[in-house]
SERO-4910 file (N, C-alpha, C, O; in steps of 0.05 Angstrom, whole numbers):
BEGIN
 pado doro    nc1    nc2    nc3   cac1   cac2   cac3    cc1    cc2    cc3    oc1    oc2    oc3
  Met    A     67   -647    593     82   -622    594     90   -613    565     91   -589    560
  Lys    A     96   -632    548    103   -625    521     80   -612    507     83   -592    493
  Thr    A     56   -624    511     32   -612    498     27   -584    508     20   -566    492
  Lys    A     31   -580    534     27   -553    545     47   -533    534     39   -511    529
  Ser    A     71   -541    531     92   -523    520     85   -515    491     89   -492    483
  Leu    A     76   -535    476     68   -529    448     45   -509    447     44   -492    430
  Ala    A     26   -513    466      3   -495    467     12   -466    473      2   -447    461
  Val    A     30   -464    492     40   -437    500     55   -424    476     52   -400    471
  Leu    A     71   -441    462     85   -430    439     66   -421    418     71   -400    405
  Ser    A     44   -436    413     24   -428    394     12   -401    401      8   -384    383
  Ile    A      6   -397    427     -6   -372    436     13   -349    431      4   -327    422
  Leu    A     39   -353    436     58   -332    431     60   -325    402     62   -301    395
  Ile    A     60   -345    385     61   -340    356     37   -325    347     39   -306    331
  Ile    A     14   -332    357    -11   -319    349    -10   -290    358    -19   -272    343
  Ser    A      0   -284    382      1   -257    392     19   -240    375     13   -217    370
  Leu    A     42   -251    366     61   -236    350     51   -231    322     59   -212    309
  Cys    A     33   -248    313     24   -247    285     -6   -241    284    -21   -253    269
  Ala    A    -15   -223    301    -44   -218    305    -57   -208    279    -81   -211    276
  Thr    A    -42   -195    262    -53   -184    238    -56   -205    216    -67   -199    194
  Val    A    -46   -229    220    -47   -250    200    -69   -269    207    -71   -280    229
  Ser    A    -87   -274    188   -109   -293    193    -99   -321    196    -82   -330    180
  Ala    A   -108   -336    217    -99   -363    222   -122   -382    219   -144   -376    227
  Gln    A   -116   -405    208   -136   -426    203   -131   -449    222   -110   -462    220
  Pro    A   -150   -456    240   -146   -479    258   -151   -506    243   -170   -508    228
  Ile    A   -134   -525    247   -139   -552    237   -136   -571    260   -124   -565    281
  Phe    A   -146   -596    257   -146   -615    279   -130   -639    271   -133   -650    249
  Asn    A   -113   -648    289    -96   -671    285    -97   -689    310    -88   -681    331
  Asn    A   -109   -713    307   -112   -731    330   -127   -719    353   -121   -724    377
  Gly    A   -146   -702    347   -163   -690    367   -151   -665    379   -165   -651    394
  Phe    A   -127   -658    372   -114   -633    383   -115   -611    362   -109   -616    338
  Glu    A   -123   -588    370   -124   -565    352    -96   -552    350    -83   -547    371
  Lys    A    -88   -546    326    -63   -531    323    -68   -509    302    -85   -512    284
  Ile    A    -54   -487    305    -58   -464    288    -37   -464    266    -13   -466    271
  Val    A    -47   -461    241    -29   -459    218    -30   -430    209    -51   -420    201
  Ile    A     -8   -416    210     -6   -388    203      8   -385    176     31   -393    173
  Pro    A     -6   -375    155      6   -372    129     28   -351    129     27   -332    144
  Leu    A     48   -355    112     69   -336    109     59   -311     94     45   -315     74
  Val    A     66   -288    102     58   -263     89     84   -249     80    101   -243     96
  Lys    A     86   -244     54    110   -231     43    109   -201     47     88   -189     43
  Leu    A    131   -190     55    133   -161     60    152   -148     40    171   -161     31
  Asn    A    147   -124     33    165   -109     16    189    -99     31    189    -96     56
  Asp    A    210    -93     16    234    -80     28    229    -50     30    207    -41     24
  Thr    A    249    -36     40    245     -7     44    255     10     21    248     33     18
  Gly    A    272     -2      4    284     14    -18    311     26    -11    325     37    -28
  Ile    A    318     25     15    344     36     24    367     18     16    366     -6     20
  Thr    A    387     29      3    409     13     -7    436     20      5    457     12     -5
  Trp    A    436     36     26    461     42     40    462     31     68    441     24     79
  Ala    A    486     30     79    489     20    107    493     43    126    507     62    119
  Gly    A    480     42    149    481     65    167    503     63    188    511     83    199
  Lys    A    514     39    193    534     35    214    562     42    203    576     25    192
  Tyr    A    569     67    205    594     76    194    604    100    210    587    116    219
  Ala    A    629    103    213    640    124    231    632    152    222    628    169    239
  Ser    A    630    157    197    626    184    187    599    187    172    597    204    154
  Gly    A    579    170    179    553    173    166    546    149    150    554    127    155
  Asn    A    529    153    129    519    131    113    540    120     96    555    134     82
  Asn    A    542     93     96    563     79     81    551     65     58    531     50     62
  Val    A    562     68     34    550     55     11    558     25      9    547     10     -6
  Asn    A    577     17     26    586    -11     26    567    -27     43    566    -24     67
  Cys    A    553    -45     31    532    -61     45    541    -89     52    525   -105     62
  Thr    A    566    -96     46    575   -123     53    579   -124     84    587   -104     96
  Ile    A    575   -148     95    578   -151    124    608   -158    130    615   -179    139
  Thr    A    624   -138    125    653   -140    130    664   -114    140    650    -94    139
  Gly    A    688   -114    150    700    -89    159    683    -75    180    677    -87    201
  Thr    A    676    -50    175    660    -35    194    631    -44    195    617    -38    214
  Asn    A    622    -57    174    594    -66    172    592    -95    181    588   -113    165
  Thr    A    595    -99    207    595   -126    218    567   -135    227    563   -159    233
  Ser    A    548   -117    227    521   -124    236    502   -124    212    505   -108    194
  Pro    A    483   -143    212    463   -143    190    448   -117    189    439   -106    210
  Gln    A    444   -107    165    430    -82    161    410    -85    138    409   -106    125
  Asp    A    394    -64    134    372    -66    114    383    -73     87    371    -89     73
  Cys    A    405    -61     79    415    -64     52    428    -91     46    434    -97     23
  Asn    A    434   -107     66    446   -133     61    430   -156     72    440   -177     77
  Gln    A    404   -151     75    386   -172     84    363   -176     64    357   -158     48
  Gly    A    350   -199     66    326   -203     49    331   -202     19    351   -212     10
  Arg    A    313   -189      5    315   -188    -24    339   -171    -33    350   -175    -55
  Asp    A    348   -152    -16    371   -136    -23    397   -152    -25    415   -145    -40
  Ala    A    398   -174    -10    422   -190    -10    425   -209    -34    446   -221    -38
  Asn    A    404   -212    -49    403   -230    -72    405   -214    -98    386   -198   -104
  Pro    A    426   -217   -114    428   -201   -139    405   -206   -158    400   -190   -176
  Leu    A    392   -229   -156    370   -236   -174    345   -220   -167    328   -214   -184
  Thr    A    342   -213   -141    318   -198   -133    324   -169   -127    306   -153   -124
  Asn    A    350   -162   -126    358   -134   -122    367   -123   -149    390   -119   -154
  Ser    A    347   -119   -166    352   -110   -193    333    -88   -200    309    -89   -192
  Asp    A    342    -67   -214    325    -45   -222    308    -51   -247    293    -34   -256
  Asp    A    310    -76   -257    295    -83   -281    265    -83   -276    249    -78   -294
  Asp    A    256    -88   -251    228    -90   -245    221    -73   -220    200    -78   -207
  Gly    A    237    -54   -214    233    -37   -190    259    -33   -175    276    -51   -176
  His    A    262    -11   -162    287     -5   -149    293    -23   -126    274    -30   -111
  Ala    A    318    -30   -122    327    -47   -100    311    -73    -99    309    -87   -119
  Gly    A    299    -79    -76    284   -104    -73    255   -104    -82    242   -124    -80
  Phe    A    246    -81    -91    218    -79   -101    216    -94   -128    235    -96   -143
  Ser    A    192   -104   -133    187   -118   -158    158   -112   -167    139   -119   -154
  Phe    A    156    -99   -190    130    -90   -200    126    -99   -229    145   -104   -244
  Thr    A    100   -101   -237     93   -106   -265     72    -86   -273     52    -82   -259
  Lys    A     76    -73   -296     57    -53   -307     35    -68   -321     40    -87   -337
  Leu    A     10    -60   -316    -13    -74   -328    -29    -54   -345    -31    -30   -339
  Asp    A    -40    -64   -367    -56    -47   -385    -85    -45   -376    -92    -54   -354
  Asp    A   -102    -33   -392   -130    -29   -385   -145    -55   -378   -164    -54   -363
  Asn    A   -136    -77   -390   -149   -102   -385   -136   -119   -363   -144   -141   -358
  Gly    A   -116   -107   -350   -103   -121   -328    -81   -140   -338    -72   -157   -322
  Met    A    -73   -137   -363    -52   -154   -374    -25   -140   -374    -25   -115   -377
  Pro    A     -3   -154   -369     23   -141   -370     28   -128   -397     22   -139   -418
  Ile    A     38   -103   -397     43    -89   -422     67   -102   -436     84   -114   -424
  Ala    A     67    -99   -463     87   -113   -479    115   -105   -472    133   -123   -470
  Asn    A    120    -80   -469    147    -70   -463    148    -57   -436    141    -34   -433
  Gln    A    157    -72   -416    157    -62   -389    177    -39   -385    176    -24   -365
  Ala    A    196    -36   -404    217    -15   -401    207     12   -411    220     32   -406
  Asp    A    184     12   -426    174     38   -436    167     57   -413    158     48   -392
  Asp    A    170     83   -418    161    102   -397    131    108   -402    119     99   -421
  Tyr    A    120    123   -383     91    127   -383     82    143   -407     60    139   -417
  Asp    A     99    161   -417     92    177   -440     91    160   -466     76    166   -484
  Thr    A    108    140   -467    109    122   -490     86    102   -490     72     98   -509
  Thr    A     83     88   -468     63     67   -464     50     70   -437     60     58   -418
  Pro    A     28     85   -435     15     88   -408      5     61   -398     -3     44   -414
  Trp    A      5     58   -372     -7     34   -360    -27     43   -339    -25     65   -328
  Ser    A    -47     26   -333    -69     33   -316    -66     24   -287    -77     36   -269
  Cys    A    -51      2   -284    -48    -10   -257    -19    -20   -254     -5    -24   -274
  Val    A    -12    -25   -230     14    -37   -223     10    -61   -204     -2    -58   -184
  Gln    A     21    -84   -212     21   -107   -194     46   -108   -178     68   -107   -189
  Asp    A     43   -110   -152     66   -114   -134     72   -144   -133     56   -160   -123
  Asn    A     94   -153   -145    100   -181   -147    109   -194   -120    111   -218   -118
  Val    A    114   -178   -100    122   -188    -74     97   -192    -57     93   -214    -45
  Thr    A     80   -172    -54     57   -174    -37     33   -185    -51     15   -196    -38
  Gly    A     32   -184    -78      9   -194    -93    -12   -173    -96    -32   -178   -110
  Leu    A     -9   -149    -84    -29   -128    -87    -27   -115   -115     -6   -114   -126
  Val    A    -50   -105   -124    -51    -91   -150    -60    -62   -144    -80    -59   -130
  Trp    A    -46    -43   -155    -51    -14   -148    -61      2   -172    -53     -3   -195
  Glu    A    -78     21   -166    -87     40   -186    -64     59   -193    -48     66   -176
  Val    A    -62     66   -219    -42     86   -227    -56    112   -233    -77    113   -246
  Lys    A    -45    134   -224    -57    160   -228    -50    171   -255    -28    166   -266
  Thr    A    -68    187   -266    -65    199   -292    -62    230   -289    -63    241   -267
  Asp    A    -58    243   -312    -57    272   -312    -74    282   -336    -65    297   -353
  Asp    A    -99    271   -337   -117    277   -360   -144    288   -353   -161    291   -370
  Gly    A   -148    294   -327   -174    305   -319   -196    284   -315   -219    292   -311
  Gly    A   -189    258   -318   -209    237   -315   -212    228   -286   -204    242   -268
  Phe    A   -226    205   -283   -232    195   -256   -207    188   -239   -208    187   -215
  His    A   -185    184   -253   -160    176   -238   -140    198   -238   -116    194   -233
  Asp    A   -149    223   -242   -130    245   -244   -115    250   -218   -127    248   -196
  Lys    A    -90    256   -220    -72    259   -197    -80    282   -179    -73    282   -156
  Asp    A    -95    302   -189   -103    325   -174   -129    322   -158   -136    339   -142
  Asp    A   -144    300   -163   -169    296   -150   -165    289   -120   -147    273   -114
  Thr    A   -181    300   -103   -180    294    -74   -207    287    -64   -227    291    -78
  Tyr    A   -208    275    -40   -233    264    -29   -234    267      1   -214    269     15
  Asn    A   -259    268     12   -263    266     40   -265    237     48   -272    220     32
  Trp    A   -258    231     73   -259    203     83   -288    196     89   -301    211    104
  Tyr    A   -298    174     78   -326    166     82   -329    136     80   -319    124     61
  Asn    A   -342    124    100   -347     95    100   -372     90    117   -372     95    141
  Thr    A   -393     79    104   -418     75    118   -420     47    131   -440     40    143
  Asp    A   -399     31    129   -399      4    141   -391      7    170   -368     12    177
  Ser    A   -410      2    188   -405      5    217   -385    -15    227   -373    -11    249
  Ala    A   -380    -37    213   -361    -57    221   -332    -48    217   -314    -59    229
  Thr    A   -328    -28    200   -300    -21    193   -295      9    194   -272     18    190
  Asn    A   -315     25    201   -311     54    200   -303     67    227   -300     91    228
  Gly    A   -299     50    247   -290     61    273   -311     77    288   -304     92    306
  Gly    A   -336     73    282   -358     85    297   -370    110    285   -388    122    297
  Ala    A   -360    119    262   -372    142    249   -367    140    219   -347    129    209
  Asp    A   -387    151    203   -385    148    174   -364    166    162   -351    158    142
  Gly    A   -360    190    173   -343    209    160   -359    230    145   -381    237    155
  Tyr    A   -349    239    123   -362    261    109   -366    255     79   -347    251     64
  Ala    A   -392    254     71   -398    246     44   -393    269     24   -385    264      1
  Asp    A   -398    294     33   -395    316     14   -387    341     29   -403    361     31
  Asp    A   -364    341     41   -356    363     58   -344    387     42   -347    410     49
  Asp    A   -330    380     19   -316    401      5   -325    405    -24   -313    420    -39
  Gly    A   -347    393    -32   -358    398    -58   -341    387    -81   -331    365    -79
  Pro    A   -338    403   -102   -325    393   -127   -295    392   -126   -281    408   -139
  Ile    A   -284    373   -110   -255    370   -108   -244    347   -125   -221    340   -124
  Cys    A   -263    334   -140   -255    312   -157   -270    313   -183   -289    328   -186
  Ser    A   -261    298   -203   -273    298   -229   -301    287   -229   -307    268   -214
  Gly    A   -319    298   -245   -346    287   -249   -366    294   -227   -387    282   -226
  Tyr    A   -359    312   -209   -377    319   -187   -403    331   -196   -403    349   -213
  Asn    A   -425    322   -184   -452    333   -190   -466    334   -163   -472    313   -151
  Val    A   -473    358   -154   -485    362   -128   -512    347   -125   -521    342   -103
  Ala    A   -524    341   -148   -550    328   -148   -548    297   -148   -568    284   -148
  Asp    A   -524    287   -150   -520    258   -153   -499    249   -132   -475    254   -136
  Ser    A   -508    236   -111   -490    227    -89   -469    207    -99   -448    205    -86
  Ser    A   -474    193   -121   -454    174   -130   -430    188   -142   -409    175   -146
  Thr    A   -432    214   -147   -409    229   -158   -394    245   -136   -375    258   -142
  Phe    A   -404    243   -112   -391    259    -90   -362    252    -87   -353    229    -92
  Cys    A   -347    271    -78   -318    267    -75   -311    256    -48   -299    270    -31
  Asn    A   -318    231    -43   -310    218    -19   -298    191    -26   -302    181    -48
  Thr    A   -284    179     -7   -269    154    -13   -287    131    -21   -281    115    -39
  Gln    A   -311    129     -8   -329    106    -14   -341    109    -42   -342     89    -57
  Ala    A   -350    133    -49   -362    137    -75   -341    134    -97   -348    124   -119
  Phe    A   -317    142    -92   -296    139   -112   -290    110   -118   -289    102   -141
  Ala    A   -288     94    -97   -283     65   -102   -306     52   -117   -302     35   -134
  Ala    A   -331     60   -110   -354     49   -124   -354     57   -154   -361     40   -171
  Arg    A   -347     82   -160   -345     90   -188   -324     74   -204   -329     66   -226
  Val    A   -301     71   -191   -280     56   -205   -288     27   -209   -282     15   -230
  Asn    A   -302     15   -190   -311    -13   -194   -332    -14   -216   -334    -35   -230
  Thr    A   -349      6   -219   -368      6   -241   -354      7   -267   -364     -5   -287
  Gln    A   -331     20   -268   -316     22   -293   -299     -3   -298   -288     -6   -320
  Ser    A   -296    -20   -278   -279    -45   -281   -251    -38   -288   -240    -47   -309
  Leu    A   -238    -22   -271   -210    -15   -276   -193    -40   -279   -193    -57   -261
  Cys    A   -177    -41   -301   -160    -65   -306   -176    -91   -306   -165   -112   -299
  Gly    A   -201    -89   -313   -218   -113   -315   -228   -124   -289   -238   -146   -288
  Gln    A   -225   -109   -266   -233   -119   -240   -253   -100   -226   -254    -76   -232
  Thr    A   -269   -112   -208   -290    -96   -195   -289    -98   -165   -309    -95   -151
  Asp    A   -265   -104   -154   -262   -106   -125   -242    -86   -114   -227    -92    -95
  Trp    A   -241    -63   -126   -223    -42   -117   -233    -30    -91   -257    -28    -86
  Arg    A   -214    -22    -74   -220    -12    -47   -199      8    -38   -177      9    -50
  Val    A   -205     23    -17   -185     40     -5   -166     23     11   -175      7     28
  Pro    A   -140     25      8   -121      8     23   -120     15     53   -125     38     60
  Asp    A   -113     -5     69   -109      2     97    -81     14    100    -65     15     81
  Ile    A    -74     24    124    -49     39    127    -25     21    123     -4     31    113
  Asn    A    -26     -4    130     -3    -22    126      2    -27     96     24    -29     87
  Glu    A    -20    -30     81    -18    -34     52     -5     -9     39     11    -12     21
  Leu    A    -13     14     48     -1     39     37     29     39     43     45     47     26
  His    A     36     31     67     64     31     74     81     12     56    105     16     52
  Ser    A     68     -8     45     83    -28     30     94    -17      4    113    -29     -7
  Ile    A     84      5     -6     95     16    -31    112     41    -25    120     55    -44
  Val    A    116     48      0    133     71      6    162     64      1    172     43      9
  His    A    176     81    -13    204     78    -18    219     97      1    220    121     -3
  Gln    A    231     85     22    244    102     42    271    113     33    283    129     47
  Gly    A    280    106      9    304    117     -2    299    140    -20    318    150    -33
  Lys    A    274    149    -23    267    171    -41    249    190    -27    235    183     -7
  Val    A    248    215    -36    230    235    -25    217    250    -49    229    252    -70
  Asn    A    194    262    -43    180    279    -62    178    269    -91    188    282   -109
  Pro    A    166    246    -96    151    230    -77    167    206    -66    187    198    -78
  Ala    A    159    196    -43    172    173    -31    160    147    -42    147    131    -28
  Ile    A    164    143    -68    154    120    -82    170    116   -107    183    135   -116
  Asp    A    169     92   -119    183     88   -144    167    100   -167    148     87   -177
  Ala    A    174    124   -175    159    138   -195    160    126   -223    145    132   -240
  Asn    A    179    107   -227    181     93   -252    157     75   -256    150     67   -279
  Tyr    A    144     67   -234    121     49   -235     95     64   -226     73     56   -234
  Phe    A     98     84   -210     76    100   -200     78    129   -208     84    146   -192
  Pro    A     74    134   -234     77    162   -244     54    179   -233     34    169   -224
  Asn    A     58    205   -235     37    225   -228     30    223   -198      7    229   -191
  Thr    A     49    214   -182     43    213   -153     49    240   -140     71    250   -141
  Val    A     28    251   -128     31    277   -114     45    273    -87     38    254    -73
  Ser    A     63    290    -80     78    288    -55     61    300    -33     67    321    -22
  Ser    A     39    286    -26     21    296     -7      7    274      8     16    251      8
  Trp    A    -15    280     21    -30    263     39    -49    244     24    -65    253      9
  Phe    A    -46    218     28    -63    198     17    -79    183     39    -67    174     58
  Trp    A   -105    182     35   -122    168     55   -117    138     55   -112    126     34
  Ser    A   -120    126     79   -122     97     81   -151     92     91   -166    110     98
  Ser    A   -158     66     92   -184     59    102   -184     55    132   -205     50    144
  Ser    A   -161     58    145   -158     52    174   -169     75    191   -158     97    190
  Pro    A   -189     71    207   -199     92    225   -179     96    248   -164     78    255
  Asp    A   -180    119    260   -164    126    283   -178    116    308   -200    125    314
  Ala    A   -166     98    323   -178     86    347   -183    108    368   -201    104    385
  Gly    A   -168    129    368   -170    150    388   -191    171    382   -198    186    400
  Ser    A   -200    172    358   -219    193    350   -237    183    327   -226    177    305
  Ser    A   -263    181    331   -281    172    310   -284    193    288   -296    187    267
  Asp    A   -273    216    291   -274    237    271   -248    238    254   -245    256    238
  Ser    A   -230    219    259   -204    219    244   -199    192    232   -211    172    239
  Ala    A   -180    191    214   -171    166    201   -142    169    194   -131    191    193
  Trp    A   -129    146    189   -100    145    183    -95    151    154   -111    144    136
  Gly    A    -73    164    149    -64    169    122    -34    169    120    -21    167    141
  Leu    A    -24    172     96      5    171     93     14    194     75      2    199     53
  Tyr    A     34    209     83     45    231     68     67    221     49     88    212     58
  Phe    A     61    222     23     80    211      4    102    230     -4    116    225    -24
  Gly    A    104    253     10    128    269      6    152    256     19    174    256      7
  Tyr    A    148    246     43    171    234     58    165    206     68    182    194     80
  Gly    A    141    196     63    135    168     71    127    165    100    129    143    111
  Ser    A    117    186    112    109    185    140     78    183    143     64    194    126
  Asp    A     68    170    164     40    168    167     30    186    190     46    198    204
  Gly    A      3    187    193     -8    203    214    -39    202    213    -50    189    195
  Ser    A    -52    215    232    -81    215    233    -91    242    224    -80    263    230
  Gly    A   -113    242    209   -124    267    199   -154    268    201   -168    247    202
  Tyr    A   -165    292    203   -194    297    204   -207    287    179   -198    294    157
  Arg    A   -229    272    182   -241    259    159   -254    279    139   -259    272    116
  Gly    A   -260    303    148   -271    323    131   -250    337    113   -257    351     95
  Asn    A   -224    332    119   -203    344    102   -203    330     75   -211    307     73
  Ser    A   -192    344     56   -189    331     29   -162    317     28   -142    328     37
  Gly    A   -162    293     17   -137    278     14   -138    262    -12   -159    258    -24
  Tyr    A   -115    254    -21   -113    238    -45   -119    209    -39   -118    200    -16
  Val    A   -125    193    -60   -132    165    -56   -119    148    -78   -121    156   -102
  Arg    A   -106    126    -71    -96    107    -91   -109     80    -83   -103     69    -63
  Leu    A   -127     70   -100   -142     46    -94   -124     21    -98   -104     22   -112
  Val    A   -132     -1    -86   -118    -26    -87   -138    -49    -89   -161    -45    -83
  Arg    A   -128    -72    -98   -144    -96    -98   -126   -119    -91   -102   -118    -93
  Gly    A   -138   -142    -82   -123   -165    -74   -118   -164    -44   -126   -145    -30
  Gly    A   -105   -185    -34    -98   -186     -6   -123   -191     11   -144   -199      1
  Gln    A   -121   -186     37   -142   -190     57   -153   -218     55   -171   -225     70
***
């Protein structure tokens, strides 16, 4: 009966953590599942909501704030990790130069010392930083959703060249320059952004990990992600309900949704994880 109970518990854990890859190991002939811990980012919200007259800035679990809330749990509750020195509230980022190395003065702003990538010290993901120089990473460039991998595209490729020259370097005679998500990632990998060649379009959960729910227009920590347009950013996640749509995230307010793959959207590439 004990063995059966453990087996049922394992099944429940696996069901709750379906998005986490699990590795089976064997001990005395019995298989057990080992599920690695996955670190999640905080929301960026630093106020308490349980208050008679609205949002309360007092986040201690005393007085009217007797229930655990976002601002007094996790990294927010620890003064060592709730510091604006490396990101607002519980976020923690590191600015990286062209070679993927931490820049010498992390306190410099983008105009003083530009950086090419940002490492999320909580999730381990590394993100592309947008520029305002008309190059391949320009903040104004947009793309159609396109993925020719039948294992991950949800049953349809999308659109390789639906809107023409909506990104830098477009050449109608060269498909490698087309303004779609797949071609963009391939170009960035050819350039070895921050010394790496495994850049990809993030899935919708990864995009959510850098949303700052305490900010709007844009809903992100602009001290680390400069030149972020408050608009729609594509994810790699197809829409299960429509093979002609895919998920994206609106960085004006941090909300997600499904959009037609032929529409133009912004892209911020990521590497690591998975």
